[in-house]
Every structure is written in structure tokens, then in C-alpha cells.
C-alpha positions in Angstrom: 122.2 123.6 100.9 122.7 124.9 104.4 120.1 124.0 107.0 119.3 127.7 107.6 118.6 128.4 104.0 116.5 125.2 103.7 114.4 126.3 106.6 113.9 129.8 105.3 112.9 128.7 101.8 110.5 126.2 103.3 109.0 128.9 105.5 108.5 131.0 102.4 106.7 128.1 100.7 104.5 127.7 103.9 103.7 131.4 103.8 102.5 131.0 100.2 100.5 127.9 101.1 98.8 129.7 104.0 97.9 132.7 101.8 96.4 130.3 99.2 94.5 128.4 102.0 92.9 131.6 103.3 91.6 132.3 99.8 90.7 128.7 99.0 90.0 126.9 102.3 88.9 123.7 100.4 92.6 123.0 99.7 92.9 121.9 103.3 90.6 119.0 102.7 93.2 117.3 100.6 95.6 116.8 103.6 94.6 113.9 105.7 94.1 114.8 109.4 97.0 112.6 110.5 98.9 113.2 107.3 101.8 115.3 106.2 102.0 118.0 103.5 105.2 118.3 101.6 105.5 121.5 99.6 107.5 121.2 96.4 108.9 124.5 95.1 108.5 125.5 91.5 111.7 127.0 90.1 114.1 125.9 92.9 115.5 122.5 91.9 117.9 122.3 94.9 115.1 122.8 97.4 112.9 120.4 95.5 115.5 117.7 95.7 115.7 118.2 99.5 112.0 118.2 99.9 111.6 115.1 97.7 114.2 113.4 99.9 112.0 114.2 102.9 109.0 112.9 101.0 110.6 109.6 100.3 111.5 109.2 104.0 108.0 110.0 105.1 106.5 107.5 102.6 109.0 104.8 103.6 107.9 105.2 107.2 104.3 104.5 106.1 102.7 107.8 106.8 100.1 109.5 104.6 101.8 112.2 102.6 100.3 114.8 100.2 102.4 117.0 98.0 101.6 120.4 96.5 103.7 122.4 94.1 104.0 126.1 94.9 106.1 129.1 93.8 107.5 131.0 96.7 107.7 134.8 96.6 109.9 137.0 98.8 108.4 137.2 102.3 107.5 140.6 103.5 108.4 141.4 107.0 105.5 142.6 109.1 105.6 146.1 110.4 103.1 145.5 113.2 104.1 146.7 116.6 
């Protein structure tokens, strides 16, 4: 997977996470203050493999890591401005 595609897909997942967090702010409590959240995409096995690779690297470095599975939807471009 090209880096550009990987970044875009992860931004889509982050967008979904932020939408969920606005509706359910308690979800933020599961992420340690100095920890890392790794989002695992439902329905995209290629991106999931890449993110699991990142997850393994973070865990190997000894950091606190939390995972969450999300389904990304197509991002809508803002028409503000």
C-alpha cells in the first residue's frame, strides 16, 4: 500500500473516531494520557495489517497502546469558507 493511501485511510478512521468521541466522550478515558491509540479498520484487511505492524512496533518499544476497531466511511469535504 502506498504511503499516501495509508495516510488517507488512517485519516478517515481518525475522522470516524472523532465523530464517535464527540457523541461518546467517555471513550477517551480508555486511552492512557501518555499512551497511543491504534485504530484497526473493519473491512480493510490491507490497512489492518499495516496498522497491526505499527501496533507491534509500539508494543515492542514498551509504550502503552490501546486499540479500537472502527469502520471508516467516505470523508466529506467541508464547504466552509
